N, C-alpha and C positions, 0 to 999 in steps of 0.2 A: 714101288714104293709108297708107304702107306702110312698113314699121320689120322694120329688121332689126338683132338686139342678138348682137355677139359675144363670146366670152369664154375664155378659155382659152392665151390666151401665152405669153409668160415667158418665161427661163432657164434652157437641162436643155445640162448636159452630154452630148458625143460620145457614140455610144450611144443617149442614154435616148430616154422617151419622154413627149409631147403627148397631149393633148388637145381639138382644139378645137368650139365650139360654137355654131351661130347656130341663135334661133327668129325667125320669122319672125311679121309679125302687125298686122292690118289688113283694108285692104280683099281680101282672098286671098279666091275663089272656087275656082280652080284652080292648082296647083301642078304646072306644066309640065316639069321641072326646077331640082334645087335645084346649088349645085356653090363648088369653092369655086378660086380664085387664088392669087398671091404674084407679089410686085415685091420685089428685093433692090435694092439701092442700085447703079445706075449702068443698068439693066435693063430687060427692059419687063416687065409686064405677061405670066404665063403661066397657062395652064393648068393647075391641080393634080389635082385630078377631077369630076369630074358623074355625079351618083346621077336618073338620069330618074323620072320617076312612073313604071313599067313595075318598078322597078328594079333596072335596067339598066347598070350604071358600064362609067368607062369613064373611066384615068388618065396623068399622064404619063409617059413614057419615065422623069424620072429615080425614080421615086415606087413606079413599077414593085414590089409583095412587099414593100414596106414600109407604106404608108398606105393605110389603108381609109374608104375613105367609106360614110356611111348613113345615114339619116333615119328622121322617127319622123311619119306621115303625119297621125296625128292629135294632135300637137306644134306640124303649118308647123317642125318643127326639124331639122336637118343635121349632122353630126357628123365629123367629122374626126379619126382615130385615128393620131397617126406613132411608128411604134417606130423603130429606128433610125437615128433621126436626124442629119448631119454637119452641119459646118458650114455647107455650099454649100442647105442645104435655109434658113440665116439670109435671113428675107425680113418684108414687111407680109402678112398674108392674110388676102383679102377672101371674105366667103360674096358668095352669088351666086343671082335666084330667076330664074326664067321666066316670067311668067304669062299672061293673056292681055292684060294690059292693060300691060306693055311687062315691061320688065327694070331688076330694081334689084340697089344692095346694099351693102352694111356701110361700115361708116368702119372696120373693119379692126382687125386684132392685130396686135403684133410678136412674134414667134418670133426669141431668138436660141437659134443653136447654138454651145456655147466653154465652152472649161478654164476 
């Protein structure tokens, strides 16, 4: 059994910052990748950022230069630092991990960017 617990979402004004966290626990022998996705109302879920076990990162075009993904391997935790937030960043953000037994998702955390 694998559990993902997300935290850090909320309401922020345009130009503000938020930091999301996702802690993975359970039967995890190896983490191949940890990622953040988001889904806005009426839109498909999209990749925000991903970090591989090697430390290699990749970002969606809309967040490059504003968001930073990082991970704590000892704690099986992934972070998403979001700066210069825009109203179009409003969405539910989901944590995602890939391990030898498959892919797992968090329950999602709401991020709302509004004045």
